[in-house]
C-alpha positions, -999 to +999 in steps of 0.1 A: +261-467-695+229-487-701+207-494-671+210-532-674+248-530-673+255-503-648+261-519-614+272-487-596+240-466-599+212-492-595+211-493-557+215-456-550+190-446-576+165-472-564+169-461-527+166-424-535+136-428-558+118-448-532+126-424-504+115-393-524+083-411-532+078-418-494+084-381-486+058-370-511+032-395-501+037-388-464+033-351-471+000-356-489-016-383-468-001-386-433-008-365-402-004-371-364-029-391-344-049-371-318-026-384-290+004-370-308-011-337-319-004-304-301-042-299-298-043-328-274-035-304-245-066-283-253-089-313-257-075-329-225-089-301-204-123-304-220-125-342-217-109-343-182-081-366-194-049-371-174-015-372-191-011-410-185-043-416-205-023-408-237-020-440-257+018-435-259+024-444-223+006-478-227+020-488-260+055-474-263+073-501-241+058-528-263+067-508-294+103-507-282+104-545-278+089-552-311+113-527-328+143-545-312+130-578-325+127-566-361+161-548-363+183-567-339+166-601-334+158-610-370+190-593-383+214-612-361+195-644-363+205-646-400+243-640-394+250-677-392+265-678-427+302-675-424+307-649-451+273-632-452+271-613-418+273-578-433+245-586-457+223-604-431+223-574-407+227-546-433+200-558-458+176-566-430+182-530-418+176-517-453+144-536-461+129-529-426+136-491-428+118-489-462+091-514-452+079-495-421+074-464-442+054-482-469+035-502-443+024-470-425+009-459-458-006-492-470-022-501-436-033-465-432-051-464-465-070-496-455-079-485-420-088-449-429-107-455-461-133-428-454-109-402-440-089-376-458-057-383-439-039-413-424-034-404-387-002-420-372+002-429-336+023-454-316-001-482-324+004-476-361+041-479-356+036-513-339+015-525-368+040-514-393+067-533-374+045-564-375+042-560-413+080-557-416+085-587-394+066-607-421+091-594-447+120-604-425+106-639-423+105-641-461+140-627-463+152-658-445+141-680-474+161-660-500+190-651-478+223-650-497+207-655-531+193-621-540+205-585-544+195-556-522+174-542-551+155-575-553+149-572-516+135-537-519+112-548-548+101-579-527+095-557-497+073-533-517+051-560-530+050-581-498+040-551-477+012-544-502-001-580-501+003-582-463-019-551-459-046-566-481-045-600-464-045-583-429-075-562-438-094-592-451-087-613-420-091-586-393-117-563-408-138-585-430-136-620-415-131-606-380-104-631-372-085-629-339-048-631-344-031-612-317+005-625-322+002-629-360+006-666-363-014-664-396-010-628-408+027-625-400+044-659-398+023-681-421+020-654-447+057-644-445+069-680-446+049-693-475+053-661-495+091-664-490+092-701-498+072-696-530+096-668-541+127-689-534+111-718-554+105-695-584+141-683-581+155-718-578+192-720-587+205-752-603+242-745-597+241-735-561+266-762-553+293-739-566+289-718-534+282-748-511+312-741-489+298-707-479+264-720-470+278-735-437+283-716-405+315-709-385+320-708-348+319-670-345+290-666-369+269-690-349+276-670-318+263-639-335+232-657-347+226-668-311+224-632-301+194-627-324+178-658-310+181-645-274+167-611-283+137-627-301+131-652-273+131-625-246+109-600-263+084-624-279+059-620-251+058-583-259+054-591-296+023-613-291+007-589-266+017-555-282-017-546-296-040-565-273-066-547-252-053-531-220-059-554-190-066-591-189-061-598-227-027-582-228-017-598-195-029-633-207-011-630-240+023-623-223+018-652-199+008-677-226+038-668-248+062-669-219+051-705-210+051-717-246+086-704-253+100-720-221+085-754-229+098-752-265+134-747-254+136-779-233+118-799-260+141-787-288+172-795-268+159-829-260+150-838-296+182-823-310+203-844-287+182-875-293+186-873-331+224-870-330+244-903-330+265-891-300+239-871-283+253-837-292+234-806-298+230-789-332+233-751-330+208-747-359+181-763-338+189-741-307+189-709-327+156-716-344+134-744-331+135-729-296+115-699-309+087-720-326+065-719-295+063-681-297+050-684-333+025-711-326+009-695-296+003-662-313-032-666-326-046-679-293-023-658-271-052-636-259-076-665-254-082-686-223-057-711-234-045-718-198-008-720-189-007-758-193-022-754-228+006-729-237+032-754-224+016-782-246+019-759-277+055-752-269+062-789-264+046-799-297+063-772-317+098-779-302+094-815-315+080-806-349+104-778-356+135-797-347+124-827-368+117-803-397+153-791-397+166-826-397+143-843-422+120-818-440+144-791-451+167-815-470+136-831-486+122-798-498+155-789-514+163-822-530+128-831-542+108-799-545+137-775-553+128-752-524+161-737-512+151-725-477+183-709-464+172-702-429+146-730-425+117-706-422+093-734-429+102-750-396+103-719-375+075-698-390+056-718-416+045-750-399+043-734-364+022-706-379-003-732-393-004-749-360-011-716-344-039-709-367-055-743-360-050-739-322-067-705-324-096-720-342-101-748-318-097-726-288-122-700-301-147-728-310-143-741-275-150-708-257-178-709-232-197-687-208-183-708-179-147-700-188-150-664-200-182-651-184-208-632-205-189-599-207-156-616-211-168-636-240-181-606-258-149-586-251-125-614-261-141-621-295-159-587-302-193-603-303-211-571-310-226-551-339-229-576-368-212-603-348-238-600-321-254-633-331-222-652-336-214-683-315-180-695-305-183-722-331-189-696-358-158-677-347-138-710-349-149-715-385-139-680-395-105-686-379-100-715-403-112-694-432-086-668-423-058-694-424-069-706-458-071-671-472-036-664-458-021-695-475-038-686-508-026-650-507+010-661-498+012-687-525-003-666-553+016-635-543+048-654-540+045-668-576+038-633-591+066-616-571+090-644-578+085-641-616+091-603-613+124-609-594+136-634-620+140-605-645+177-602-653+183-566-645+181-565-607+218-571-601+214-606-586+245-625-578+257-654-600+255-689-586+292-690-577+289-657-558+259-664-536+263-661-498+293-638-503+295-603-487+322-591-510+298-589-539+280-559-524+301-547-495+335-531-491+354-556-471+379-548-444+416-551-454+427-587-453+391-601-455+383-593-492+382-619-519+385-618-557+352-626-572+334-626-605+310-596-608+274-605-602+261-591-635+262-618-662+271-591-686+305-587-670+313-624-664+345-634-681+343-662-706+367-688-718+392-711-701+419-684-700+405-668-668+421-684-638+399-693-609+408-678-576+400-698-545+379-682-519+396-675-486+376-674-455+387-649-427+368-670-401+378-705-390+354-732-401+336-749-372+354-781-383+388-765-379+384-758-342+404-785-323+384-807-301+396-814-266+393-851-258 
């Protein structure tokens, strides 16, 4: 059967081809880092190193936390759709598993340009997870509207562009972005928003009923929120220098997240006619403080400064869900399923600006001479840089990130619009049964996603969708 009509073999062939390519590329280019190589024991004796000086013991706890955020936190955060839980967790698992392999290669090629091999250690694993976190952010914008093959294609291109953007910011512009407010969140958000704009669906109202949440699905999504909220201090401090920088990044993130929760709850209640809370705000806006503090996490922001950032982002993010998301969909045709603009996009821009202002305000009185050099790497060709110079380059980094995200999103969106990726039809968006074998009693009759197989004419009866989960509105209220 022709490739453009065969639904059965597209996904397995795509996955197998990609994985075989990864095996070959890893075999040719990838080797263990010194700290993971068997020769480490021999060198340890010559260099008088103790076992605990292996990088693994410093970094692995942070790696575990970041890994949980990517696979559990982001996955479950997107299970709020009443009939898209399998796809939210399963497709997040799929794109992350492929993404970390491709990220290890792409980031490795940029960081080991003059070496024959890419050497992989625990810090490379953390950076690969950071890269995939950006893909998970973009996934939130197209959630429910794309096929798993489209997600794999999007992951391939986004990881590539992420590695290029990251190299420009961190290695050429020498930007400081410990928690990735710019490289991860801003890039991922505006890349995803641009892709979903290019993939705009005019008839999405046909699947409108499945775009809402249910009581149980919101509870599952809250699991993702709590995992992300608890582990975000590790995320922002994972690759910081050992010692004061890493310690400071965790404290700043902790404070910002705490302030964000109280503010989000307050604004959510204040905006409701009866003072009730909206679960969408609690699941998402409460995390915005962790995004916004990322760039300045290592800097001498001071705990009260971190609280202010969390306070501001709690307000802006919640207002975004209430007013901005509907505006973007109705006026600009940007169908942002998870509201990533409010959780990652705007807070990411705020984080970039805060990082620039904090860097430009750095002084010898606050950091000390050695501390200032250490915090901003004022050495080698940056030896003559001032704090103000660093602040300007932080802004340049934010602008480069936005440009890369928008241009890359346009190109990838046009590629994903091609008709042979197995994308669901408008009436079948946000529906697990299109791609998953459903448990008995939970399946629905649906029109196949490939337009080639769509029945035509009025003779085909329409079958109403049956939801296995009670809608939130069907739960009786106790007076």
